[in-house]
N, C-alpha and C positions, 0 to 999 in steps of 0.2 A: 415621487417614493417616500412612503412612510418610514423612518428611520427607526421607529419602533415596531415594525412588522416582524411576526414572528417566524416569518420565513422568507425568501427572497428567491425566486425563480426565472429563468429566461425561457421556460417552455411557452410557446407561443403557436399560433397557426402562420406557419412560414414552411419553410423547404423540409427542415429537420424534423419540424411537427414533435411528435411524442416517440418517434421511431428510435429504437436502438441500432446499432452499429451493421447487424446483420440485414436488418430491414432497409437501411439506407443502401449497403452495397448492392441487395437485389434490385432496388428501385435505379440505382444507376446504372448495373447490368441491362436492365430492360430498356435504358434509355427515358425512363420517365421522369428521371432527374439528371441535372449535369452536377458536376462536381463543382462549377464556379458558383450555382446556386446553394450547394449547401455551404461551401466556404464564405460565400457573403452573408448567408444566413447566421452562421457560427462567430463571423466578426460582428454583426449587428447585435447578436446576444451578447457577445463578450463586452461590447462597449458600454451596454446597460447594465449588465450584472456585474461585472468587476468593479464599477465604481462601489457597490456596496460590499462586495467578498474579499477583495484584493488579493487575486489568487494568481496573476500574470505578473512573471518576472521580467521577461523581455518579449514584448509583442513582436511578430514577424507577418504580420499581414500581408503586405505588399507582395512578398516572394510567393506567401501561399496564394496569392491572386494568380500571379504568373505561374505558378506549377499547376493551378487548376485549369487552365486554359490549355495545357499540354496533356499529351497521350499520357493516359495512368495505365497502370498493372501492378497486377497481385491480387487477391481475392478479396482484399479490403480496399480497393483503389478507389481514391476519391473520397473517404470519409474522414472528416477533419478530426485534428486530436491535438494535443500537447506533449511536451516531451519537459520530464523533470530538470531543474535548475541544479542536476547534478553531472550531468552527461553533456560533454562536447558535441556541439551543432556548428557544423561547419559557417562561418560566417557571424556568429552571433556571441556575445561575451557570456563569460561562466563565471558565476559568482558564488556558488556553493551557499547562497543564503548569509554570506558573511560580508562584512564591511572591512575584514580585514585584508580580503585580496582586491585587487584592480578590478579585477572583472576583464581580464585579456579576452580578445576575440579569437576562436577557435580556427585554426586552419583545417581541421578535419574532424568529421563526427565520429563518435565513439562507436564502438562495434555494436551496442544495442541501439544505438540510434539508427545505424545502416540495417539492424534487423529489423527494426519496427517500419522503415522508410520501405523496405524490401516486400513485406505485407501490403502495402498500398496505401497505407495511412497516412494522411498528410497533414504536417505541423502547422499550427498557427503561432509558434512561439514556444518560450520555456514557462513552466508553471514554479511558483514559490516552494520554497523549502527553507525549514529553521538553518542555523549556521551550521554548514558541514553535516547535515543531517542527522544531528547528534541529539535532539530532542524528539519528544510525542507529541508535538504540537508544532505548528507552524508559523511562529512568532519570531522575527528577527529584528535587530536594529539596521538591517540592510534594507527590509520590504516592508517592515511593519507586523502588524498581525493580520492573517487570513483569517476569515471569518466564515463560521460553520453557516451554509444557507439555507438550514431547518432552522436557526436562531443564531442571528448575530452576533449575541453575546458570549457565544460559547466557542469554543476551537473546532477546527477542522481536523485535529489529529495532525499525527505526523511520523515520519518525517516528510511524506506524499501528500500534504495535506491542500497544496495548490491544486494538484491534478485532481484530487478528491472533490474539491469545492466545485471545479468548473464540471465534471460529471455530472455531479447531484443536481446543480442548476441548471444542468441541460444545455449548457455551451456546448459541450462535445458529447459524443457518446461514451466514449472511451478514451482512455490518456494514460502515459508512460508512468512509472511508479517504481520503487524498489525498495528494497528491503534488509535491514541489517539486525534489528532487534523485533520486528512486527511494524516498519513502516510501510508497507503495502496495507497489511490488515487493521492496524488501528484507526488510519482515518478510513478504510472501508464500514468499521463499526461505527465511528463518529457521526458517518454522512450517510449511511443507509446503502450501501454499496457492496458489489459483489468484489471481494480481493484475494486472488488466488497468489500465495508464494510457492513458485514451483521447486521441484526438486534440483538440488546443487549438480551444475552441468547441465540442466535444460536450456538454457538460455546463455548469451555471451555473460561473463562475470568480469567484475573488475578484479585485477590482480592486487594480490596481498602478497607480502614476505613468505617464505617457505617455513619459517621458525614459528609462525601462529600457528594455533588450532586451524581446523580446517575453516577453508572460507566463508564468513557468514554473510556475507552480501550477495544477495538475489536480485534479478531483476525481474520486471513483469508488468501489469497494466492493471489499473481500475475499470470497473464497469458499472452499468447498472441492471446487468442480465447475465444470468448463466450463459447463456448460448454465446454472447459476444464475448466473455472470456474463453469459452471453447473454441470459439470461431478463430480467435487469435493465435493459441497454441496449434490448430488444425494449419493454418498460414506459414506458420513457422516450420512445421514439419513438412511442408509442400517443398521446402527450400532446402533443408538439413535436416537430418536425423539427429538424434541426442545419444551420444555413445554410451553403452553400458546401462542406457535407461529403457525402459517399456515404452513403446510409442503410446500415444495418447489416442491416436486414431479419430475420426470423424464420431461425434458424439451421437448417437441413435436415439437414446432414451433413458430412463432408469434402470439401475443396476438390475442383471438379470437374476441374481441370487440375493437372498436377505444376509446382511451384515451384521458381524458380531462387532459392538459398539461399547467401548469404555468410557464412563462419563466421568470427567475430573472436575470438580469445582474447589479443590483447595492448591494453595501454592505449595512450594517445596519444604515450606515448614509446616504445612498441616493446617494451616489456618485455611477457611471458607475465605471466598470472595464476597462483594457487597451483596447483601440479600437480593437486589433487583436483578443481578446476574445470575446469582443461584436459581432464584425463581425462573428466569428466562432459558436457563442450561436446562433445567427439570423438565420444563415446557417442552424445547427442542428434543429432550430424549423421548419424552411421552410421545410426541406426532411421530419418532422412528418407530418406536415400538407400535403404534397404532397402523404403520405400513409393514409391519412384519420382520422389522428388525429387531435382533436381541440387543438389549441394553442392560449394562451392570455397572452399579455405581462403584467406582474405586476410591480408595486413598491415594494421595500421589504416591508414584513409585520411583519416584528420581530422588538423587540425594539431597541432604538437607542445606548444602553449602552451595547448590549450583546458582542460585541467584549472586551471592556475593563473588563468587568467580567470574561470571559473566561480566559484571560491572568492574571488575579487573581487567578483565580483556576491553570494555568499552573505553576504560579511561587510558588504554594504551592507543587506542584509535585517536584519541584527540592529542595524546604525548606525539604521535606519529606525525599529524598535522601541523604540530607546533615545531617540531623539530626537524622535520624532513619535508617541507612542504612543497619543494621544487621535485620531489620525486611523487609526493601523495597526490597533491592536485595541482602538480605543475605549474605552481605561481608563486611569486614571492610573498611572503606572508608578514605581516604589522603585527606582530604578537601584542602589541599594547591597545590594539583594536578590537581583540577578541572578547565576546562576552562572557558574563559572570560563569555559565555553566561550562564553556569550554576551558577555561582557567581553572576553575574546580577541579575538574577532571585530571588536569596534566598536574596539578597539585596532588591529587589523592593519587595519582600513579607512582610519583615522587616517593610519598610517603610510604607506599605498599610496596614497592620494589622488589622487596626481599618476599613477599607471598606470589609473585607473578607467576614464576615458573613451574611451581606445584598447580596453581591455578590452572594453566596453560597444560597440564598434564592430565589432569582430571577431566578438562573440558575435552580434550582429544579423546580421551576414554569412552566420553560419553557417548559419542558418534555409534559405537557397537551396543552400548547397553540400548539406547532407545531400539536401535533395530531389534534387540533381542527381546525387550517389551512389547514390540509391536508384530512380532512374530505369533502373539496370544489371540490379537486381534484385528480386524480389518480396519477401525477407524478409531479414533481418540477425540471425543467430544467434550468441548470445554467452552465457557465465556472467550469471547476474545480478550476483553479486557477484564481487569478485577475492579473496578468502578464506572460508574456512569461518566458520560463523556464531562470533562471540566469545563468552567468558563474560563473566557480569555485571561489571561495572567497567571491563572494557577501554576502553570510551567513558563512563564514569561521570562524575557530577557532581565527583569528587575529582580527575579527570584533570588536570593543567595544560593551558593551551589549547594552546601550543607540541606537545607531544606528542600530544594529539588531533588537531591537524592533521596531523601526520606519519602518524598512524596511518589517517586518512581517506584519502590517495590511494591506497593499495593496495586497501583495501576497497571502494570503491565507484566503480570506472573505467568503467563500461559506462551505467549507468542514466542519468547526465546527458545526454548526448545527446540524448534525446526528449523532456526538459523544454526546452530549449533551442530544437530544431527543432520542436515541438510536435506532433511523429507520436506513435502509438501504438506501445505495446510490453506485451507480457504475461511475465509470471514462472510458470514451470511447475515442478513437483516433479519432477524427472527424475534424482534421483541422492541417495544416502546419503553423507555425508562418515563420517569414522574416528571420530569422538565419536558417530556412530549418529544425529545431527541430519539432516533433508531438506539437498539442495543445489537451488538454482533454476537454470533455463535459462531466458533471456530469446530472446524471439522480437519484433523490431521489423519496422515497414514504413513506407511513405511515408505521409504525412498523409492521413486519413481511410479508411485501411484496415483498420479494425477487423475487417470480416467475414472479410477473408483471415486475419487471427491466429486468430480465434477459430473458423473451419473447421479450420484447421491444429492449433490446440491440441486439437478434438474426435477428429480423427485420431491425434494422438500419445496423447491420454488413453485410448482404446480400443485403441491397439496395444500400450501400456505401461500400464496402469493404476498409479497412485501409492498407496502405504498411508497411510493416515491414522491417526490417535488413535480411531477407529472400531473399531480392530481390538483384540479382548480380547489379543491377543498382545504389543501393544505398552504399554499402558496400565496403571495400577493406578486401581482405583476410590476417590474418595475417601471 
């Protein structure tokens, strides 16, 4: 393998081939392939590719082999996948990407892992994440840097960057992810994937204290195709409904009606994002208009202090991990081993403690404000990120906290709105930046409107198919 290769791909002529999860599930149902063949192919790809991308936290290959030999059930039965190292998997250590915890072995799987297993997906282990999922890149002192398979010098995004790298490089077609400030959508944008953050309440959620603003942590998956993401949610709905939310149902095709779409390209302070993202967003808007949708360019409608308030909430999360680790992460924490970013957030929280109550009140009110705004539009279109994918080290563990914070503001100005509001948003790979890496465009909607987003995403995927590392022109085989 050439260490200087622009891209690394595991795609090859094996049982997985170039198939997505739906295609593999169909082949399994027809008994054209066996789950054992798929698991062996995925393990072989993982063993080749992970040497380059460093995306596996804990391999669980032997147990995956054993499960593949057993009877499978669920719509995605037998399709290989990975679980992010933020969730308990029975029998595996849980690290949260941090060297500050010992990585105790989980006695029981989390509610989300059980939900994933019920769809039939078969886990090969856990994927890497930054320390406690707090960073927009997957670089940690526990596991090192997870590299972007499109270019090994760049970040895979975070905090679900391990799952993103494994899906983008072809090791598995779909993998678990979760999202507190964009952690599904950020790595989707960086790695050229489909990343849907669902509505609050659509999937099992991690519990948070009741005094906080609405729960910002949402579970989900990363995939290479819109139909895979849709199939996952259809599989979940076969098992249980989502109380108070519209059902997504089976995805039949593009939306029947033409949509009213607001195009937003400036942050809450009225500053435009990077010119490459701005161009990509307008290009996506033009594509939507060409398909008959109505697109309206808008100024940022949300209050100017939103980012400041959000980062106060984010710092409180680090504070909770630091001082209530046995409740939050259910492990004893060695605080002196926390990385610079987590320590900075804790310090930032202490210094701004007097501002927290008012910030929490404003963020709580934002839920209604967002829904009120979305009452006038079907979809909110924006870049997923405010700047192109950074090189490794830009948000790495060695970066001082103050610099890290300053860099955060322009990097993720758009994804946080849906974490607070609880509304769904999907990132689609709809452009390429000067470095040759994918650019993500985000489409958001009102609470419970995942079907609208998935139908539009399917229409856009058909109108402008995105390139993946499955193309031999883009990747070097390890």
